[in-house]
Residue, then its C-alpha position, 0 to 999 in steps of 0.5 A: y483530519e490531522l489529529g486522525v493522522l497523528y493518532i495513526e502514527q501514535g498507534k491510537y487507531k480507535a481515536a484516529r478513526q473517530f477523527l478521520e470519520r468526522a473529517l470525512v463527513t465534513r469534507e463530503n458536505l463541503l467538497a465534490a464526492n469525487s474530490p482527491t481530498i476525500a479519497v485521501n481521507y478514505s485511504r487514511l481511514g482504511a489505514a486506521y482500520w487496517y492497523g487496528g486489525d479490522y481488515a474487513a472494515a479497511r477494505p471498502h475505504f481503500e476501494k472507495a479511495l481507489h475508485i475516486q483516484e482512478q476517475v479524478l487523478g487517473i490510472e497513472h498517478s502516485q496516489t492511485a498507485i498507493s491505493y493499489h498498493s494498500l489493497g494489495a498489501l491488505y489482500l496479502e495479509l488476508g491470504d488472498y494471494k491472487k487478488a494481492q498479486s493483481y493489485l500489487e502488479e498494477a502498483l508496480r506498473i504505475g510505480i515504474l512508469i512514474r518513478e525510477a525503477t530503483h525507487p524505494v516504493t517500487a522496491l517495496h512493491r517488488h518485495l511484497l510480490g516476492y512474498i506472494h510468489l513465495y506463498l504461491e510456490n512460484f519460487a523462481l518468480a519470488q526469487s526474481y522479485f526479491a532480488e530486484a527489490l534487494a538490488a534497488k534497496r541496496e543502491v538507494l537505501g544502503p546495505e544496513h537499512p531495515s528495509t534492505a534487511a527485510t528483503i534479505h529476510g524474504l530471500g532467506e525464507l525463500y531459500 
């Protein structure tokens, strides 16, 4: 498993998938089917497919992770929020903005509940929701999400951080 995660970090997605798939088989033989450890493995495997450009293969892995996390960890857990975020970001990449919006709104709801409103992860949910509303031509909502994300990022990460710059870029696209 750890080699698979390392290979994701190195951009070696095919090798990452091989190790993560092997780890998943081993874990499924040793652990209960609804183990949070298996959910994390599905999530990492989904990421390896996604980053490698195979969006269709990534989706079911993210969905399996989310299903396990909702049942075992509950709807208001940070790992569950990550799976909502992953699916939302994936659907945004695929251009299915309504599905992306639904998943990212849930990730944001959970994020606000379990973290501070200015947390960088919560700001990222807002940032992506800004893009969704930009693409849906809901410009007032896009501006609101981008502005909230920017304020949080400036406060927590600072004005020179690359993530702050990305949100400024989003506002620039909007304007």
